[in-house]
C-alpha positions in Angstrom: 51.0 48.6 -2.8 49.4 50.4 -5.7 47.5 53.6 -6.0 44.0 53.6 -7.4 41.4 56.2 -8.1 37.9 55.0 -7.3 34.9 57.3 -7.7 37.0 60.4 -7.7 38.6 59.5 -4.4 42.1 58.4 -3.8 42.8 55.1 -2.0 45.7 52.9 -1.4 45.0 49.3 -2.1 46.9 46.0 -1.7 46.9 43.7 -4.7 45.0 40.5 -4.0 47.3 37.8 -3.0 46.5 34.3 -4.0 48.4 31.4 -2.4 47.9 27.8 -3.3 45.2 26.0 -5.1 42.4 26.9 -2.6 42.7 30.6 -3.4 42.6 30.1 -7.1 39.9 27.5 -7.7 37.4 26.1 -5.2 37.7 22.4 -4.8 34.7 20.4 -6.0 33.5 16.8 -5.6 34.8 16.0 -9.1 38.3 16.8 -7.9 38.0 14.3 -5.0 36.5 11.7 -7.4 39.5 12.2 -9.7 41.9 11.6 -6.9 40.0 8.4 -5.9 40.3 7.2 -9.5 44.0 7.9 -9.5 44.5 5.9 -6.4 42.5 3.0 -7.7 44.5 3.1 -11.0 47.7 2.8 -8.9 46.7 -0.7 -7.8 45.4 -1.6 -11.3 41.9 -2.2 -10.1 40.4 -2.4 -13.6 42.9 -5.1 -14.5 42.0 -7.1 -11.4 38.3 -6.7 -12.2 38.8 -7.8 -15.9 40.9 -10.8 -14.8 38.1 -11.8 -12.3 35.5 -11.5 -15.0 37.4 -13.4 -17.6 38.9 -16.2 -15.5 36.4 -16.4 -12.6 39.3 -16.2 -10.2 38.5 -13.6 -7.5 40.7 -10.6 -7.1 42.9 -10.6 -4.0 41.0 -9.6 -0.9 43.6 -6.8 -0.2 42.7 -5.1 -3.5 39.0 -5.4 -2.9 39.4 -4.0 0.6 41.6 -1.2 -0.6 39.0 -0.2 -3.2 36.2 -0.1 -0.6 38.4 2.1 1.7 39.1 4.5 -1.2 35.4 4.7 -2.0 34.6 5.4 1.6 37.3 8.1 1.9 36.1 9.8 -1.3 32.5 9.9 0.0 33.6 11.2 3.4 35.8 13.9 1.9 33.2 14.9 -0.6 30.7 15.6 2.2 33.1 18.0 4.0 32.2 21.7 3.7 34.4 23.1 2.6 36.5 20.4 1.1 40.1 20.9 2.4 42.7 22.3 0.0 45.0 19.3 0.8 42.3 16.7 0.1 44.8 14.7 -2.0 47.1 14.3 1.0 47.8 10.8 2.2 46.4 11.8 5.6 42.8 11.5 4.2 43.3 8.3 2.2 44.1 4.6 3.0 47.7 3.5 2.7 48.5 2.2 -0.8 49.1 -1.5 -1.3 52.5 -2.8 -2.0 52.4 -5.3 -4.9 
């Protein structure tokens, strides 16, 4: 506790406690989009797309399906109000591929 004088009156106040990310900064849609991009980078989606463009050989269906699932999850999480503080938890996202 700390003692503070406010408008010539005495009052005991508790310092504001901030725990975790949610108390510090509100979570915005850009945070969710950044997490989606991170998950897509983990399966090297851009490399698969480049390979498909250059060679004409389609990317594996598992990669394409995973990318769609991540996009769907990001859209769904972005629509929540408020966005949960643990939005980057694996609970909200599809399981990563094993390559």
